MIDORO-52126 format. One record per residue (C-alpha): residue in three letters; residue number from 1; x, y, z. Coordinates in nm, 3 decimals. Each point is the difference from the previous one (the first is absolute). Last residue first. Layout:
// residues N
residu/num/X/Y/Z
ala/NUM/X/Y/Z
...
// end
This chain:
// residues 281
residu/num/X/Y/Z
ala/281/2.980/12.482/4.036
thr/280/0.126/0.272/0.228
pro/279/0.363/-0.014/0.109
val/278/0.061/0.026/0.375
ala/277/0.055/0.306/0.218
ala/276/0.185/0.078/0.323
val/275/-0.035/0.359/0.118
leu/274/0.162/0.212/0.268
leu/273/-0.182/0.331/0.005
arg/272/0.094/0.324/0.175
his/271/-0.306/0.221/0.042
arg/270/-0.021/0.380/0.012
gly/269/-0.312/0.155/0.149
gly/268/0.185/0.308/0.121
pro/267/0.182/-0.179/0.280
glu/266/0.096/-0.363/-0.067
ser/265/-0.190/-0.327/-0.041
arg/264/0.176/-0.332/-0.056
arg/263/-0.169/-0.251/-0.232
val/262/0.106/-0.365/-0.032
glu/261/-0.140/-0.184/-0.300
arg/260/-0.012/-0.362/-0.113
asp/259/-0.144/-0.161/-0.315
ile/258/-0.041/0.308/-0.219
ala/257/-0.090/-0.094/-0.359
trp/256/0.237/0.057/-0.292
gly/255/-0.065/0.026/-0.377
ala/254/0.136/0.349/-0.075
gly/253/-0.339/0.170/0.033
ala/252/-0.052/-0.183/0.327
leu/251/0.326/0.143/0.135
val/250/-0.101/0.355/-0.087
arg/249/-0.344/-0.056/0.150
ser/248/0.149/-0.132/0.326
ile/247/0.237/0.297/0.006
glu/246/-0.281/0.254/-0.007
gly/245/-0.166/-0.058/0.336
val/244/0.125/0.330/0.144
ala/243/0.152/0.214/-0.275
phe/242/0.334/-0.089/-0.152
ser/241/0.311/0.203/-0.077
ser/240/0.238/-0.033/-0.292
arg/239/0.316/0.177/-0.123
val/238/0.191/0.067/0.321
pro/237/0.342/0.137/-0.096
glu/236/0.328/-0.190/0.045
gly/235/0.270/0.244/-0.116
ile/234/0.125/0.110/0.341
ala/233/-0.184/0.332/-0.027
ala/232/-0.321/-0.170/-0.115
leu/231/0.001/-0.215/0.311
tyr/230/0.046/0.306/0.221
leu/229/-0.271/0.199/-0.175
arg/228/-0.246/-0.289/0.037
arg/227/0.080/-0.038/0.368
ala/226/-0.053/0.372/0.063
ala/225/-0.323/0.010/-0.200
arg/224/-0.178/-0.280/0.182
arg/223/-0.316/0.029/-0.212
asp/222/-0.043/-0.366/-0.097
gly/221/-0.324/-0.040/-0.192
gly/220/-0.350/0.129/0.072
pro/219/-0.055/-0.244/0.284
thr/218/0.327/-0.195/0.041
glu/217/0.090/-0.359/-0.088
ser/216/0.353/-0.128/0.056
val/215/0.158/-0.304/-0.165
thr/214/0.185/-0.323/0.072
val/213/-0.052/-0.278/-0.254
leu/212/0.048/-0.377/0.021
leu/211/-0.104/-0.214/-0.297
arg/210/-0.061/-0.372/0.032
ser/209/0.038/-0.296/-0.237
gly/208/-0.185/-0.330/0.042
arg/207/-0.106/-0.022/-0.366
ala/206/0.269/0.157/-0.217
ala/205/0.075/0.372/0.010
arg/204/0.205/0.138/-0.291
ser/203/-0.297/0.173/-0.169
arg/202/-0.104/0.133/0.341
leu/201/0.343/0.159/0.039
gly/200/-0.052/0.186/-0.327
ser/199/-0.345/0.118/0.105
leu/198/0.143/0.141/0.323
met/197/0.290/0.163/-0.184
arg/196/-0.213/0.156/-0.275
asn/195/-0.252/0.133/0.253
val/194/0.273/0.158/0.211
ala/193/0.184/0.136/-0.308
val/192/-0.313/0.171/-0.132
arg/191/-0.079/0.131/0.347
asp/190/0.340/0.162/0.048
leu/189/0.262/-0.190/0.196
tyr/188/0.163/0.116/0.327
arg/187/-0.316/-0.060/0.205
val/186/-0.009/-0.362/-0.122
leu/185/0.327/-0.105/0.160
gly/184/0.001/-0.017/0.379
glu/183/0.014/-0.380/-0.022
cys/182/-0.107/-0.178/-0.319
ile/181/0.058/-0.371/0.070
phe/180/-0.102/-0.276/-0.243
leu/179/-0.010/-0.357/0.134
ser/178/0.009/-0.242/-0.290
pro/177/-0.171/-0.328/-0.081
arg/176/0.135/-0.179/-0.310
asp/175/-0.133/0.016/-0.359
asp/174/0.104/0.364/-0.051
arg/173/0.366/-0.087/0.046
gln/172/0.255/0.272/0.079
gly/171/0.289/-0.048/-0.240
ala/170/0.148/0.350/-0.013
arg/169/-0.139/0.066/-0.348
ala/168/-0.350/-0.086/0.122
leu/167/0.045/0.228/0.302
ala/166/0.103/0.295/-0.218
ala/165/-0.293/-0.056/-0.235
glu/164/-0.244/-0.017/0.292
val/163/0.146/0.319/0.151
arg/162/-0.081/0.209/-0.306
glu/161/0.232/0.298/-0.036
ala/160/-0.025/0.379/0.028
met/159/-0.100/0.095/0.353
leu/158/0.094/-0.344/0.130
asp/157/0.363/0.046/-0.101
cys/156/0.115/-0.362/0.006
glu/155/0.324/-0.176/0.085
val/154/-0.064/-0.354/0.121
phe/153/0.240/-0.153/0.252
thr/152/-0.036/-0.377/0.037
ile/151/0.066/-0.127/0.353
his/150/0.077/-0.361/0.097
asp/149/0.369/0.020/-0.098
leu/148/0.049/0.311/0.213
pro/147/0.264/-0.112/0.250
ile/146/0.109/0.294/0.224
gly/145/0.365/0.105/-0.045
leu/144/-0.055/0.335/0.173
ala/143/0.144/0.190/-0.298
gly/142/-0.239/-0.188/-0.228
leu/141/-0.298/0.099/0.212
arg/140/0.101/0.366/-0.012
arg/139/0.056/-0.002/-0.375
arg/138/-0.329/-0.178/-0.056
lys/137/-0.181/0.264/0.206
asp/136/0.161/0.287/-0.188
ala/135/-0.085/-0.153/-0.338
gln/134/-0.360/-0.062/0.109
thr/133/-0.052/0.357/0.112
gly/132/0.115/0.148/-0.330
pro/131/-0.153/-0.268/-0.226
his/130/-0.359/0.049/0.120
asp/129/-0.130/-0.308/0.176
val/128/-0.130/-0.354/-0.026
glu/127/0.145/-0.259/0.237
phe/126/-0.090/-0.356/-0.101
phe/125/0.043/-0.256/0.279
arg/124/0.022/-0.369/-0.076
val/123/-0.125/-0.261/0.247
gly/122/0.123/-0.361/-0.024
arg/121/0.195/0.011/0.328
gln/120/-0.113/0.296/0.208
arg/119/0.138/0.351/0.038
phe/118/-0.235/0.199/0.220
arg/117/0.252/0.234/0.167
leu/116/0.220/0.029/-0.311
gly/115/-0.263/0.062/-0.267
arg/114/-0.184/0.198/0.266
gly/113/0.279/0.257/0.005
asp/112/-0.185/0.293/-0.157
tyr/111/0.253/0.265/-0.109
gly/110/-0.224/0.132/-0.279
ala/109/-0.231/-0.280/-0.112
gly/108/-0.231/0.207/-0.218
val/107/-0.180/-0.323/-0.082
ile/106/0.100/-0.299/0.214
val/105/-0.088/-0.323/-0.182
val/104/0.011/-0.315/0.211
gln/103/-0.008/-0.330/-0.188
asp/102/-0.020/-0.356/0.137
ala/101/-0.331/0.030/0.182
gly/100/-0.060/-0.325/0.190
gly/99/-0.074/0.087/0.360
thr/98/0.339/0.078/0.152
val/97/0.077/0.277/-0.250
ala/96/-0.356/0.134/0.005
arg/95/-0.063/-0.010/0.375
leu/94/0.329/0.179/0.065
thr/93/-0.085/0.265/-0.258
glu/92/-0.348/0.064/0.140
asp/91/0.131/0.038/0.354
asp/90/0.289/0.218/-0.114
leu/89/-0.238/0.224/-0.196
phe/88/-0.227/0.061/0.299
ala/87/0.288/0.046/0.248
thr/86/0.176/0.244/-0.235
arg/85/-0.324/0.195/-0.049
ala/84/-0.046/0.043/0.372
ala/83/0.364/0.088/0.074
ile/82/0.010/0.257/-0.282
asn/81/-0.320/0.158/0.133
ala/80/0.136/0.012/0.355
leu/79/0.322/0.160/-0.128
arg/78/-0.199/0.270/-0.178
arg/77/-0.221/0.062/0.302
ala/76/0.306/0.035/0.225
arg/75/0.160/0.244/-0.244
arg/74/-0.314/0.215/0.005
glu/73/-0.011/-0.005/0.377
thr/72/0.366/0.097/0.030
gly/71/-0.031/0.279/-0.257
trp/70/-0.303/0.145/0.174
arg/69/0.170/-0.014/0.340
his/68/0.324/0.170/-0.100
asp/67/0.244/-0.145/0.253
ser/66/0.281/0.003/-0.251
gly/65/0.337/-0.159/-0.070
arg/64/0.106/0.031/-0.361
ala/63/0.005/-0.259/-0.278
ala/62/0.143/0.149/-0.320
ala/61/-0.203/-0.072/-0.310
leu/60/-0.130/-0.258/-0.244
leu/59/0.287/-0.239/0.042
pro/58/0.358/0.067/0.110
pro/57/-0.047/-0.204/0.202
gln/56/-0.033/-0.379/0.058
leu/55/-0.092/-0.222/-0.297
gly/54/0.265/-0.262/0.077
leu/53/-0.203/-0.093/0.307
tyr/52/-0.283/-0.108/-0.227
leu/51/0.211/-0.240/-0.205
arg/50/0.155/-0.149/0.312
gln/49/-0.349/-0.048/0.144
glu/48/-0.110/-0.191/-0.309
ala/47/0.304/-0.225/0.028
glu/46/-0.082/-0.066/0.367
pro/45/-0.358/-0.087/-0.094
asp/44/0.125/-0.296/-0.207
gly/43/-0.294/-0.224/-0.085
glu/42/0.002/-0.380/-0.003
pro/41/-0.274/-0.042/0.262
ala/40/-0.175/0.315/-0.129
his/39/0.024/0.317/0.207
pro/38/-0.204/0.180/0.264
arg/37/0.055/0.364/0.099
val/36/0.120/0.214/0.290
leu/35/0.025/0.354/-0.137
arg/34/0.288/0.249/0.010
ser/33/0.127/-0.077/-0.352
arg/32/-0.345/0.091/-0.132
ala/31/0.061/0.370/0.066
leu/30/0.326/-0.021/-0.194
ala/29/-0.169/-0.179/-0.290
val/28/-0.282/0.256/-0.012
gly/27/0.248/0.289/-0.013
arg/26/0.202/-0.163/-0.277
ala/25/-0.312/-0.054/-0.210
thr/24/-0.090/0.368/0.050
leu/23/0.341/0.096/-0.137
ser/22/-0.040/-0.193/-0.324
pro/21/0.329/-0.055/-0.184
gln/20/0.095/0.265/-0.260
gly/19/-0.075/-0.075/-0.364
ala/18/-0.148/0.339/-0.083
lys/17/0.153/0.280/0.204
val/16/-0.192/0.107/0.309
leu/15/0.265/-0.074/0.260
glu/14/0.280/0.194/-0.174
pro/13/-0.195/0.323/0.044
asp/12/0.041/-0.034/0.380
tyr/11/-0.315/0.109/0.178
arg/10/0.081/-0.073/0.361
pro/9/-0.322/-0.083/0.185
gln/8/0.029/0.011/0.381
trp/7/-0.111/-0.331/0.153
arg/6/-0.034/0.023/0.376
ala/5/0.176/-0.242/0.230
gly/4/-0.077/-0.063/0.367
pro/3/0.006/-0.377/-0.048
trp/2/0.047/-0.084/-0.372
met/1/0.374/-0.001/-0.054
// end
């Protein structure tokens, strides 16, 4: 699908209705299906791959052959960014599940298959997501016959609900270390929701917990008009952007301190950040 393909947006009114599964989450999962990745000793990467392969087109658009140089370069950058953040999060997840953390909380889980790839005896995964995407994912996993006894699915609209209350109801323990993963999420929440979510996760974070966040920082905010228009058209608008150096202050305000950071620079002063943070005292 990817080699020589150019995404051509198809604005189907059915795609933007409330409750529809996330299209960007599908795109990320398909890109990730091409990567070589680690897995936990008891993990099932084959099950994850089966989930991803079931997400083949129709997706966001029709894939058409093209030698358009700009489109090819842009697609290559996007895939490189997905590969980099996947490697960062996989490394942190593998270290957590084999190093004593017995809870992994994936916020805005989409079609993330880490609960399958990094399954480990004694570790419970909590997948937090909007009901529309989560229902579609559960249906797909059920049709594949993949065991899910180690995964707790937590329905939560992060724009309107408190994640800490949802996690408490689902049985996530705030007296045990947790790994919290927020991948490609914060840009789709407004600032009030971002701050509420980060503070809520901090309230559920016992000593030894870690928070993983992927985010972009851009001087003057994100001005990529074409991308913003596209995301708005498919019902997943960008609601937050961050200036250079801002995310560390946002995290600090919510009770987190950056412990590890990988920064990738792009044209126009844009930075892609991969951040691991720990609770402040």
